[in-house]
Predicted model as a PDB file, atoms N, CA, C, CB and O in Angstrom, pLDDT in the B-factor column:
MODEL        1                                                                  
ATOM      1  N   MET A   1       0.536  -1.264   0.183  1.00 72.00           N  
ATOM      2  CA  MET A   1       0.083   0.028   0.098  1.00 72.00           C  
ATOM      3  C   MET A   1       0.993   1.469   0.072  1.00 72.00           C  
ATOM      4  CB  MET A   1      -0.719   0.035   1.128  1.00 72.00           C  
ATOM      5  O   MET A   1       0.681   2.340  -0.739  1.00 72.00           O  
ATOM      6  N   VAL A   2       1.741   1.601   0.684  1.00 78.00           N  
ATOM      7  CA  VAL A   2       2.993   2.685   1.050  1.00 78.00           C  
ATOM      8  C   VAL A   2       3.567   2.491  -0.299  1.00 78.00           C  
ATOM      9  CB  VAL A   2       4.204   2.300   2.491  1.00 78.00           C  
ATOM     10  O   VAL A   2       4.382   3.413  -0.324  1.00 78.00           O  
ATOM     11  N   GLU A   3       3.687   1.761  -1.668  1.00 82.00           N  
ATOM     12  CA  GLU A   3       4.434   1.675  -2.823  1.00 82.00           C  
ATOM     13  C   GLU A   3       3.078   2.113  -3.716  1.00 82.00           C  
ATOM     14  CB  GLU A   3       5.254   0.089  -3.119  1.00 82.00           C  
ATOM     15  O   GLU A   3       3.322   2.387  -4.891  1.00 82.00           O  
ATOM     16  N   LEU A   4       1.906   2.192  -3.358  1.00 79.00           N  
ATOM     17  CA  LEU A   4       1.148   2.806  -4.355  1.00 79.00           C  
ATOM     18  C   LEU A   4       0.693   4.175  -3.789  1.00 79.00           C  
ATOM     19  CB  LEU A   4      -0.034   1.901  -4.786  1.00 79.00           C  
ATOM     20  O   LEU A   4       0.358   4.890  -4.734  1.00 79.00           O  
ATOM     21  N   ARG A   5       0.590   4.650  -2.892  1.00 84.00           N  
ATOM     22  CA  ARG A   5       1.174   5.894  -2.057  1.00 84.00           C  
ATOM     23  C   ARG A   5       2.144   7.290  -3.013  1.00 84.00           C  
ATOM     24  CB  ARG A   5       2.354   5.049  -0.837  1.00 84.00           C  
ATOM     25  O   ARG A   5       2.100   8.493  -3.271  1.00 84.00           O  
ATOM     26  N   ARG A   6       2.935   6.082  -3.234  1.00 87.00           N  
ATOM     27  CA  ARG A   6       4.056   6.866  -3.851  1.00 87.00           C  
ATOM     28  C   ARG A   6       4.427   7.173  -5.133  1.00 87.00           C  
ATOM     29  CB  ARG A   6       4.969   6.442  -3.540  1.00 87.00           C  
ATOM     30  O   ARG A   6       5.132   8.088  -5.557  1.00 87.00           O  
ATOM     31  N   TRP A   7       3.601   5.888  -5.937  1.00 85.00           N  
ATOM     32  CA  TRP A   7       3.309   6.065  -7.601  1.00 85.00           C  
ATOM     33  C   TRP A   7       2.247   6.962  -7.798  1.00 85.00           C  
ATOM     34  CB  TRP A   7       2.869   4.683  -8.396  1.00 85.00           C  
ATOM     35  O   TRP A   7       2.253   7.673  -8.803  1.00 85.00           O  
ATOM     36  N   LEU A   8       1.302   7.030  -6.950  1.00 85.00           N  
ATOM     37  CA  LEU A   8      -0.571   7.768  -7.319  1.00 85.00           C  
ATOM     38  C   LEU A   8       0.014   8.874  -7.639  1.00 85.00           C  
ATOM     39  CB  LEU A   8      -2.052   8.065  -5.896  1.00 85.00           C  
ATOM     40  O   LEU A   8       0.248   8.778  -8.844  1.00 85.00           O  
ATOM     41  N   PRO A   9       0.513  10.208  -7.126  1.00 87.00           N  
ATOM     42  CA  PRO A   9       0.853  11.056  -8.114  1.00 87.00           C  
ATOM     43  C   PRO A   9       1.808  11.365  -9.307  1.00 87.00           C  
ATOM     44  CB  PRO A   9       0.941  11.684  -7.619  1.00 87.00           C  
ATOM     45  O   PRO A   9       2.181  12.449  -9.754  1.00 87.00           O  
ATOM     46  N   LEU A  10       2.148   9.829  -9.764  1.00 87.00           N  
ATOM     47  CA  LEU A  10       2.602  10.367 -11.055  1.00 87.00           C  
ATOM     48  C   LEU A  10       1.773   9.551 -12.461  1.00 87.00           C  
ATOM     49  CB  LEU A  10       4.363  10.118 -11.072  1.00 87.00           C  
ATOM     50  O   LEU A  10       1.970   9.757 -13.659  1.00 87.00           O  
ATOM     51  N   LEU A  11       0.613   8.388 -11.677  1.00 88.00           N  
ATOM     52  CA  LEU A  11       0.208   7.724 -12.494  1.00 88.00           C  
ATOM     53  C   LEU A  11      -1.157   8.491 -12.451  1.00 88.00           C  
ATOM     54  CB  LEU A  11       0.367   6.273 -12.272  1.00 88.00           C  
ATOM     55  O   LEU A  11      -1.557   8.595 -13.611  1.00 88.00           O  
ATOM     56  N   LEU A  12      -1.708   8.856 -11.892  1.00 90.00           N  
ATOM     57  CA  LEU A  12      -3.425   9.859 -11.328  1.00 90.00           C  
ATOM     58  C   LEU A  12      -3.372  10.492 -12.981  1.00 90.00           C  
ATOM     59  CB  LEU A  12      -3.255  11.724  -9.450  1.00 90.00           C  
ATOM     60  O   LEU A  12      -4.343  10.184 -13.673  1.00 90.00           O  
ATOM     61  N   PRO A  13      -2.044  11.549 -13.779  1.00 91.00           N  
ATOM     62  CA  PRO A  13      -2.290  12.425 -14.671  1.00 91.00           C  
ATOM     63  C   PRO A  13      -2.560  11.822 -16.473  1.00 91.00           C  
ATOM     64  CB  PRO A  13      -1.050  13.366 -14.428  1.00 91.00           C  
ATOM     65  O   PRO A  13      -3.120  12.181 -17.508  1.00 91.00           O  
ATOM     66  N   VAL A  14      -1.479  10.357 -15.764  1.00 90.00           N  
ATOM     67  CA  VAL A  14      -1.989   9.082 -17.462  1.00 90.00           C  
ATOM     68  C   VAL A  14      -2.972   8.589 -17.082  1.00 90.00           C  
ATOM     69  CB  VAL A  14      -0.978   7.539 -18.049  1.00 90.00           C  
ATOM     70  O   VAL A  14      -3.525   8.174 -18.101  1.00 90.00           O  
ATOM     71  N   VAL A  15      -3.574   8.357 -16.234  1.00 90.00           N  
ATOM     72  CA  VAL A  15      -5.109   7.758 -15.933  1.00 90.00           C  
ATOM     73  C   VAL A  15      -6.165   8.683 -16.590  1.00 90.00           C  
ATOM     74  CB  VAL A  15      -5.477   7.690 -14.210  1.00 90.00           C  
ATOM     75  O   VAL A  15      -7.076   8.397 -17.368  1.00 90.00           O  
ATOM     76  N   LEU A  16      -5.652  10.305 -15.868  1.00 93.00           N  
ATOM     77  CA  LEU A  16      -6.907  11.251 -15.901  1.00 93.00           C  
ATOM     78  C   LEU A  16      -6.549  11.517 -18.043  1.00 93.00           C  
ATOM     79  CB  LEU A  16      -6.637  13.219 -14.370  1.00 93.00           C  
ATOM     80  O   LEU A  16      -7.516  11.717 -18.779  1.00 93.00           O  
ATOM     81  N   LEU A  17      -5.274  11.461 -18.550  1.00 92.00           N  
ATOM     82  CA  LEU A  17      -5.217  11.644 -19.890  1.00 92.00           C  
ATOM     83  C   LEU A  17      -5.663  10.767 -20.738  1.00 92.00           C  
ATOM     84  CB  LEU A  17      -4.168  11.846 -20.211  1.00 92.00           C  
ATOM     85  O   LEU A  17      -6.171  11.119 -21.803  1.00 92.00           O  
ATOM     86  N   GLU A  18      -5.510   9.265 -20.314  1.00 93.00           N  
ATOM     87  CA  GLU A  18      -5.915   8.666 -21.016  1.00 93.00           C  
ATOM     88  C   GLU A  18      -7.547   8.256 -21.239  1.00 93.00           C  
ATOM     89  CB  GLU A  18      -5.173   7.934 -20.821  1.00 93.00           C  
ATOM     90  O   GLU A  18      -7.866   7.687 -22.283  1.00 93.00           O  
ATOM     91  N   TRP A  19      -8.516   8.557 -20.254  1.00 95.00           N  
ATOM     92  CA  TRP A  19      -9.745   8.618 -20.145  1.00 95.00           C  
ATOM     93  C   TRP A  19     -10.422   9.975 -20.967  1.00 95.00           C  
ATOM     94  CB  TRP A  19      -9.963   8.551 -18.690  1.00 95.00           C  
ATOM     95  O   TRP A  19     -11.554   9.927 -21.449  1.00 95.00           O  
ATOM     96  N   GLY A  20      -9.809  10.821 -21.022  1.00 95.00           N  
ATOM     97  CA  GLY A  20      -9.855  12.359 -21.387  1.00 95.00           C  
ATOM     98  C   GLY A  20      -9.957  12.125 -22.966  1.00 95.00           C  
ATOM     99  O   GLY A  20     -10.873  12.571 -23.658  1.00 95.00           O  
ATOM    100  N   LEU A  21      -8.353  10.981 -23.667  1.00 95.00           N  
ATOM    101  CA  LEU A  21      -8.872  10.869 -24.955  1.00 95.00           C  
ATOM    102  C   LEU A  21      -9.462  10.115 -25.721  1.00 95.00           C  
ATOM    103  CB  LEU A  21      -8.332  11.001 -25.462  1.00 95.00           C  
ATOM    104  O   LEU A  21      -9.551  10.023 -26.945  1.00 95.00           O  
ATOM    105  N   MET A  22     -10.100   9.260 -24.357  1.00 96.00           N  
ATOM    106  CA  MET A  22     -11.077   7.822 -25.016  1.00 96.00           C  
ATOM    107  C   MET A  22     -12.108   8.431 -25.070  1.00 96.00           C  
ATOM    108  CB  MET A  22     -11.354   6.312 -24.151  1.00 96.00           C  
ATOM    109  O   MET A  22     -12.777   8.226 -26.083  1.00 96.00           O  
ATOM    110  N   LEU A  23     -12.513   9.148 -24.314  1.00 97.00           N  
ATOM    111  CA  LEU A  23     -13.807  10.246 -23.826  1.00 97.00           C  
ATOM    112  C   LEU A  23     -14.285  11.039 -25.277  1.00 97.00           C  
ATOM    113  CB  LEU A  23     -13.130  11.671 -22.470  1.00 97.00           C  
ATOM    114  O   LEU A  23     -15.372  11.056 -25.853  1.00 97.00           O  
ATOM    115  N   ALA A  24     -12.767  11.787 -25.649  1.00 96.00           N  
ATOM    116  CA  ALA A  24     -13.270  12.493 -26.945  1.00 96.00           C  
ATOM    117  C   ALA A  24     -13.545  11.893 -27.679  1.00 96.00           C  
ATOM    118  CB  ALA A  24     -12.653  13.227 -27.574  1.00 96.00           C  
ATOM    119  O   ALA A  24     -14.665  12.025 -28.173  1.00 96.00           O  
ATOM    120  N   ALA A  25     -12.530  10.775 -28.196  1.00 96.00           N  
ATOM    121  CA  ALA A  25     -12.662  10.116 -29.392  1.00 96.00           C  
ATOM    122  C   ALA A  25     -13.858   9.461 -29.622  1.00 96.00           C  
ATOM    123  CB  ALA A  25     -11.722   9.281 -29.538  1.00 96.00           C  
ATOM    124  O   ALA A  25     -14.168   9.198 -30.784  1.00 96.00           O  
ATOM    125  N   LEU A  26     -14.852   9.038 -28.350  1.00 96.00           N  
ATOM    126  CA  LEU A  26     -15.352   8.056 -28.531  1.00 96.00           C  
ATOM    127  C   LEU A  26     -16.746   9.156 -28.892  1.00 96.00           C  
ATOM    128  CB  LEU A  26     -15.205   6.861 -27.320  1.00 96.00           C  
ATOM    129  O   LEU A  26     -17.652   8.779 -29.635  1.00 96.00           O  
ATOM    130  N   ILE A  27     -16.739  10.712 -28.165  1.00 96.00           N  
ATOM    131  CA  ILE A  27     -18.105  11.627 -28.441  1.00 96.00           C  
ATOM    132  C   ILE A  27     -17.831  11.799 -30.115  1.00 96.00           C  
ATOM    133  CB  ILE A  27     -18.165  13.431 -27.409  1.00 96.00           C  
ATOM    134  O   ILE A  27     -18.870  11.818 -30.776  1.00 96.00           O  
ATOM    135  N   ASP A  28     -16.574  11.925 -30.874  1.00 95.00           N  
ATOM    136  CA  ASP A  28     -16.759  11.902 -32.033  1.00 95.00           C  
ATOM    137  C   ASP A  28     -16.593  11.131 -32.597  1.00 95.00           C  
ATOM    138  CB  ASP A  28     -16.442  12.480 -32.471  1.00 95.00           C  
ATOM    139  O   ASP A  28     -16.204  11.278 -33.756  1.00 95.00           O  
ATOM    140  N   LEU A  29     -16.781  10.075 -32.119  1.00 95.00           N  
ATOM    141  CA  LEU A  29     -16.703   8.978 -33.283  1.00 95.00           C  
ATOM    142  C   LEU A  29     -18.383   8.667 -33.526  1.00 95.00           C  
ATOM    143  CB  LEU A  29     -15.694   7.372 -32.725  1.00 95.00           C  
ATOM    144  O   LEU A  29     -18.866   8.445 -34.637  1.00 95.00           O  
ATOM    145  N   VAL A  30     -19.014   8.694 -32.483  1.00 95.00           N  
ATOM    146  CA  VAL A  30     -20.523   8.855 -32.312  1.00 95.00           C  
ATOM    147  C   VAL A  30     -21.476   9.876 -32.878  1.00 95.00           C  
ATOM    148  CB  VAL A  30     -20.709   8.987 -31.101  1.00 95.00           C  
ATOM    149  O   VAL A  30     -22.649   9.639 -33.167  1.00 95.00           O  
ATOM    150  N   GLN A  31     -20.748  11.251 -33.033  1.00 95.00           N  
ATOM    151  CA  GLN A  31     -21.045  12.532 -34.072  1.00 95.00           C  
ATOM    152  C   GLN A  31     -20.941  12.534 -35.643  1.00 95.00           C  
ATOM    153  CB  GLN A  31     -20.097  13.595 -33.734  1.00 95.00           C  
ATOM    154  O   GLN A  31     -21.655  12.987 -36.538  1.00 95.00           O  
ATOM    155  N   ARG A  32     -19.262  11.548 -35.592  1.00 93.00           N  
ATOM    156  CA  ARG A  32     -19.430  11.338 -36.672  1.00 93.00           C  
ATOM    157  C   ARG A  32     -20.098  10.778 -37.758  1.00 93.00           C  
ATOM    158  CB  ARG A  32     -18.944  11.207 -36.672  1.00 93.00           C  
ATOM    159  O   ARG A  32     -20.379   9.598 -37.547  1.00 93.00           O  
ATOM    160  N   PRO A  33     -20.683  11.472 -39.549  1.00 92.00           N  
ATOM    161  CA  PRO A  33     -21.165  10.836 -39.917  1.00 92.00           C  
ATOM    162  C   PRO A  33     -20.609   9.286 -40.951  1.00 92.00           C  
ATOM    163  CB  PRO A  33     -21.789  11.723 -40.208  1.00 92.00           C  
ATOM    164  O   PRO A  33     -21.002   8.185 -41.335  1.00 92.00           O  
ATOM    165  N   ARG A  34     -19.549  10.136 -40.989  1.00 91.00           N  
ATOM    166  CA  ARG A  34     -18.554   8.763 -41.741  1.00 91.00           C  
ATOM    167  C   ARG A  34     -17.079   8.636 -41.306  1.00 91.00           C  
ATOM    168  CB  ARG A  34     -18.382   8.951 -43.509  1.00 91.00           C  
ATOM    169  O   ARG A  34     -16.428   9.519 -40.748  1.00 91.00           O  
ATOM    170  N   THR A  35     -16.683   7.504 -41.619  1.00 92.00           N  
ATOM    171  CA  THR A  35     -15.256   7.434 -40.896  1.00 92.00           C  
ATOM    172  C   THR A  35     -14.569   6.256 -41.974  1.00 92.00           C  
ATOM    173  CB  THR A  35     -15.357   6.846 -38.950  1.00 92.00           C  
ATOM    174  O   THR A  35     -15.209   5.514 -42.719  1.00 92.00           O  
ATOM    175  N   LYS A  36     -13.124   6.320 -41.824  1.00 92.00           N  
ATOM    176  CA  LYS A  36     -12.886   5.683 -42.513  1.00 92.00           C  
ATOM    177  C   LYS A  36     -12.375   4.119 -41.386  1.00 92.00           C  
ATOM    178  CB  LYS A  36     -11.983   6.528 -43.486  1.00 92.00           C  
ATOM    179  O   LYS A  36     -11.542   3.974 -40.491  1.00 92.00           O  
ATOM    180  N   GLY A  37     -13.485   3.116 -42.108  1.00 92.00           N  
ATOM    181  CA  GLY A  37     -13.722   1.737 -42.266  1.00 92.00           C  
ATOM    182  C   GLY A  37     -14.517   1.560 -40.684  1.00 92.00           C  
ATOM    183  O   GLY A  37     -14.585   2.495 -39.886  1.00 92.00           O  
ATOM    184  N   PRO A  38     -14.825   0.817 -40.542  1.00 95.00           N  
ATOM    185  CA  PRO A  38     -16.365   0.277 -39.745  1.00 95.00           C  
ATOM    186  C   PRO A  38     -16.129   1.260 -38.466  1.00 95.00           C  
ATOM    187  CB  PRO A  38     -16.508  -1.818 -39.176  1.00 95.00           C  
ATOM    188  O   PRO A  38     -14.991   1.670 -38.238  1.00 95.00           O  
ATOM    189  N   LYS A  39     -17.456   1.707 -37.464  1.00 94.00           N  
ATOM    190  CA  LYS A  39     -16.928   2.202 -36.339  1.00 94.00           C  
ATOM    191  C   LYS A  39     -17.116   1.657 -35.144  1.00 94.00           C  
ATOM    192  CB  LYS A  39     -17.229   3.270 -36.233  1.00 94.00           C  
ATOM    193  O   LYS A  39     -16.716   2.193 -34.111  1.00 94.00           O  
ATOM    194  N   TRP A  40     -17.938   0.197 -35.193  1.00 95.00           N  
ATOM    195  CA  TRP A  40     -17.546  -0.900 -34.477  1.00 95.00           C  
ATOM    196  C   TRP A  40     -15.873  -1.235 -33.655  1.00 95.00           C  
ATOM    197  CB  TRP A  40     -17.841  -1.852 -35.507  1.00 95.00           C  
ATOM    198  O   TRP A  40     -15.411  -1.438 -32.532  1.00 95.00           O  
ATOM    199  N   ALA A  41     -15.200  -1.060 -35.834  1.00 95.00           N  
ATOM    200  CA  ALA A  41     -13.801  -1.500 -35.223  1.00 95.00           C  
ATOM    201  C   ALA A  41     -12.769  -0.245 -34.968  1.00 95.00           C  
ATOM    202  CB  ALA A  41     -13.050  -2.588 -36.303  1.00 95.00           C  
ATOM    203  O   ALA A  41     -11.552  -0.412 -34.890  1.00 95.00           O  
ATOM    204  N   TRP A  42     -13.505   1.216 -34.830  1.00 95.00           N  
ATOM    205  CA  TRP A  42     -12.618   2.003 -34.100  1.00 95.00           C  
ATOM    206  C   TRP A  42     -13.221   2.575 -33.118  1.00 95.00           C  
ATOM    207  CB  TRP A  42     -11.994   2.905 -34.788  1.00 95.00           C  
ATOM    208  O   TRP A  42     -13.039   3.745 -32.782  1.00 95.00           O  
ATOM    209  N   VAL A  43     -14.123   1.637 -32.495  1.00 95.00           N  
ATOM    210  CA  VAL A  43     -14.324   1.436 -31.019  1.00 95.00           C  
ATOM    211  C   VAL A  43     -13.962   0.290 -30.159  1.00 95.00           C  
ATOM    212  CB  VAL A  43     -15.518   1.529 -30.821  1.00 95.00           C  
ATOM    213  O   VAL A  43     -14.204   0.268 -28.952  1.00 95.00           O  
ATOM    214  N   LEU A  44     -13.342  -0.716 -30.844  1.00 95.00           N  
ATOM    215  CA  LEU A  44     -12.473  -1.293 -30.123  1.00 95.00           C  
ATOM    216  C   LEU A  44     -10.951  -1.412 -30.331  1.00 95.00           C  
ATOM    217  CB  LEU A  44     -12.921  -2.302 -30.053  1.00 95.00           C  
ATOM    218  O   LEU A  44     -10.221  -2.265 -29.827  1.00 95.00           O  
ATOM    219  N   VAL A  45     -10.588  -0.383 -31.181  1.00 95.00           N  
ATOM    220  CA  VAL A  45      -9.049   0.703 -31.288  1.00 95.00           C  
ATOM    221  C   VAL A  45      -9.720   1.294 -30.185  1.00 95.00           C  
ATOM    222  CB  VAL A  45      -8.548   1.948 -32.900  1.00 95.00           C  
ATOM    223  O   VAL A  45      -9.641   0.538 -29.216  1.00 95.00           O  
ATOM    224  N   ILE A  46     -10.340   2.320 -29.936  1.00 95.00           N  
ATOM    225  CA  ILE A  46     -10.038   3.594 -29.230  1.00 95.00           C  
ATOM    226  C   ILE A  46     -10.030   2.724 -27.444  1.00 95.00           C  
ATOM    227  CB  ILE A  46     -11.554   5.100 -29.636  1.00 95.00           C  
ATOM    228  O   ILE A  46      -9.275   3.061 -26.532  1.00 95.00           O  
ATOM    229  N   VAL A  47     -10.844   1.847 -27.383  1.00 94.00           N  
ATOM    230  CA  VAL A  47     -11.163   1.158 -25.899  1.00 94.00           C  
ATOM    231  C   VAL A  47     -10.238   0.390 -25.611  1.00 94.00           C  
ATOM    232  CB  VAL A  47     -12.392   0.329 -25.725  1.00 94.00           C  
ATOM    233  O   VAL A  47      -9.920   0.210 -24.436  1.00 94.00           O  
ATOM    234  N   ILE A  48      -9.512  -0.325 -26.812  1.00 94.00           N  
ATOM    235  CA  ILE A  48      -8.540  -1.597 -25.876  1.00 94.00           C  
ATOM    236  C   ILE A  48      -6.951  -0.911 -26.157  1.00 94.00           C  
ATOM    237  CB  ILE A  48      -8.681  -3.716 -26.758  1.00 94.00           C  
ATOM    238  O   ILE A  48      -5.951  -1.556 -25.840  1.00 94.00           O  
ATOM    239  N   VAL A  49      -6.859   0.314 -26.718  1.00 91.00           N  
ATOM    240  CA  VAL A  49      -5.529  -0.013 -27.367  1.00 91.00           C  
ATOM    241  C   VAL A  49      -4.763   1.597 -26.531  1.00 91.00           C  
ATOM    242  CB  VAL A  49      -5.638  -0.131 -29.582  1.00 91.00           C  
ATOM    243  O   VAL A  49      -3.677   2.083 -26.849  1.00 91.00           O  
ATOM    244  N   ASN A  50      -5.746   2.161 -25.402  1.00 84.00           N  
ATOM    245  CA  ASN A  50      -5.164   2.900 -24.698  1.00 84.00           C  
ATOM    246  C   ASN A  50      -4.894   4.355 -24.572  1.00 84.00           C  
ATOM    247  CB  ASN A  50      -4.436   2.464 -24.743  1.00 84.00           C  
ATOM    248  O   ASN A  50      -5.746   5.210 -24.330  1.00 84.00           O  
ATOM    249  N   ILE A  51      -4.074   4.483 -24.694  1.00 86.00           N  
ATOM    250  CA  ILE A  51      -3.776   5.986 -25.192  1.00 86.00           C  
ATOM    251  C   ILE A  51      -3.398   6.197 -26.296  1.00 86.00           C  
ATOM    252  CB  ILE A  51      -2.907   6.644 -24.583  1.00 86.00           C  
ATOM    253  O   ILE A  51      -3.343   7.365 -26.682  1.00 86.00           O  
ATOM    254  N   VAL A  52      -2.914   4.837 -27.380  1.00 91.00           N  
ATOM    255  CA  VAL A  52      -1.860   5.423 -28.919  1.00 91.00           C  
ATOM    256  C   VAL A  52      -3.917   5.217 -29.120  1.00 91.00           C  
ATOM    257  CB  VAL A  52       0.103   3.900 -30.261  1.00 91.00           C  
ATOM    258  O   VAL A  52      -4.381   6.355 -29.199  1.00 91.00           O  
ATOM    259  N   GLY A  53      -4.609   4.561 -29.171  1.00 93.00           N  
ATOM    260  CA  GLY A  53      -5.792   4.002 -29.720  1.00 93.00           C  
ATOM    261  C   GLY A  53      -6.369   5.138 -30.227  1.00 93.00           C  
ATOM    262  O   GLY A  53      -6.399   5.220 -31.455  1.00 93.00           O  
ATOM    263  N   PRO A  54      -6.970   6.297 -29.391  1.00 93.00           N  
ATOM    264  CA  PRO A  54      -7.839   7.115 -29.737  1.00 93.00           C  
ATOM    265  C   PRO A  54      -7.010   8.408 -30.571  1.00 93.00           C  
ATOM    266  CB  PRO A  54      -8.644   7.471 -28.432  1.00 93.00           C  
ATOM    267  O   PRO A  54      -7.552   9.312 -31.206  1.00 93.00           O  
ATOM    268  N   ILE A  55      -5.485   8.187 -30.352  1.00 91.00           N  
ATOM    269  CA  ILE A  55      -4.584   9.159 -31.046  1.00 91.00           C  
ATOM    270  C   ILE A  55      -4.262   8.679 -32.829  1.00 91.00           C  
ATOM    271  CB  ILE A  55      -3.043   9.164 -30.042  1.00 91.00           C  
ATOM    272  O   ILE A  55      -3.768   9.225 -33.815  1.00 91.00           O  
ATOM    273  N   VAL A  56      -4.765   7.585 -32.553  1.00 92.00           N  
ATOM    274  CA  VAL A  56      -4.038   6.905 -33.750  1.00 92.00           C  
ATOM    275  C   VAL A  56      -5.602   7.244 -34.251  1.00 92.00           C  
ATOM    276  CB  VAL A  56      -3.214   5.033 -33.682  1.00 92.00           C  
ATOM    277  O   VAL A  56      -5.410   7.598 -35.415  1.00 92.00           O  
ATOM    278  N   TYR A  57      -6.891   7.320 -34.035  1.00 92.00           N  
ATOM    279  CA  TYR A  57      -8.037   7.447 -34.464  1.00 92.00           C  
ATOM    280  C   TYR A  57      -8.558   8.632 -35.373  1.00 92.00           C  
ATOM    281  CB  TYR A  57      -8.635   7.356 -33.463  1.00 92.00           C  
ATOM    282  O   TYR A  57      -9.148   8.676 -36.452  1.00 92.00           O  
ATOM    283  N   PHE A  58      -7.973   9.800 -34.260  1.00 92.00           N  
ATOM    284  CA  PHE A  58      -7.847  11.006 -34.347  1.00 92.00           C  
ATOM    285  C   PHE A  58      -7.032  11.508 -35.686  1.00 92.00           C  
ATOM    286  CB  PHE A  58      -7.302  11.364 -33.137  1.00 92.00           C  
ATOM    287  O   PHE A  58      -7.311  12.480 -36.387  1.00 92.00           O  
ATOM    288  N   LEU A  59      -5.737  10.397 -35.879  1.00 92.00           N  
ATOM    289  CA  LEU A  59      -5.182  10.715 -36.893  1.00 92.00           C  
ATOM    290  C   LEU A  59      -5.357  10.211 -38.503  1.00 92.00           C  
ATOM    291  CB  LEU A  59      -4.178  10.544 -36.468  1.00 92.00           C  
ATOM    292  O   LEU A  59      -4.980  10.759 -39.540  1.00 92.00           O  
ATOM    293  N   PHE A  60      -6.259   8.638 -38.227  1.00 91.00           N  
ATOM    294  CA  PHE A  60      -6.408   8.009 -39.002  1.00 91.00           C  
ATOM    295  C   PHE A  60      -7.922   7.866 -39.454  1.00 91.00           C  
ATOM    296  CB  PHE A  60      -5.774   7.083 -38.655  1.00 91.00           C  
ATOM    297  O   PHE A  60      -8.401   8.097 -40.564  1.00 91.00           O  
ATOM    298  N   GLY A  61      -8.614   7.376 -38.175  1.00 91.00           N  
ATOM    299  CA  GLY A  61      -9.960   7.259 -38.530  1.00 91.00           C  
ATOM    300  C   GLY A  61     -11.570   8.185 -38.894  1.00 91.00           C  
ATOM    301  O   GLY A  61     -12.773   7.921 -38.898  1.00 91.00           O  
ATOM    302  N   ARG A  62     -10.513   9.601 -39.222  1.00 88.00           N  
ATOM    303  CA  ARG A  62     -11.813  10.714 -39.347  1.00 88.00           C  
ATOM    304  C   ARG A  62     -11.924  10.728 -41.018  1.00 88.00           C  
ATOM    305  CB  ARG A  62     -11.409  12.596 -38.577  1.00 88.00           C  
ATOM    306  O   ARG A  62     -10.843  10.458 -41.542  1.00 88.00           O  
ATOM    307  N   GLU A  63     -12.830  10.944 -41.799  1.00 81.00           N  
ATOM    308  CA  GLU A  63     -12.637  11.258 -42.878  1.00 81.00           C  
ATOM    309  C   GLU A  63     -13.271  12.975 -42.718  1.00 81.00           C  
ATOM    310  CB  GLU A  63     -13.293  10.128 -43.887  1.00 81.00           C  
ATOM    311  O   GLU A  63     -14.176  13.341 -41.968  1.00 81.00           O  
ATOM    312  N   GLU A  64     -12.342  13.952 -43.828  1.00 72.00           N  
ATOM    313  CA  GLU A  64     -12.817  15.226 -43.413  1.00 72.00           C  
ATOM    314  C   GLU A  64     -13.808  15.413 -44.619  1.00 72.00           C  
ATOM    315  CB  GLU A  64     -11.612  16.420 -43.209  1.00 72.00           C  
ATOM    316  O   GLU A  64     -14.492  16.434 -44.703  1.00 72.00           O  
TER     317      GLU A  64                                                      
ENDMDL                                                                          
END                                                                             
């Protein structure tokens, strides 16, 4: 437990960043009428691949 308290200040910003990116990507995915590929596949990429998944979606998944 003492070890967790030592690492918590470092892990908390990373977890918040991950959740924020995931939420932003999922909201954008739901609101966007078309994407490059099926939406269900992008949901899996966003949720399963953690921090990298939402970034990949924002760079390659959206159609302009």
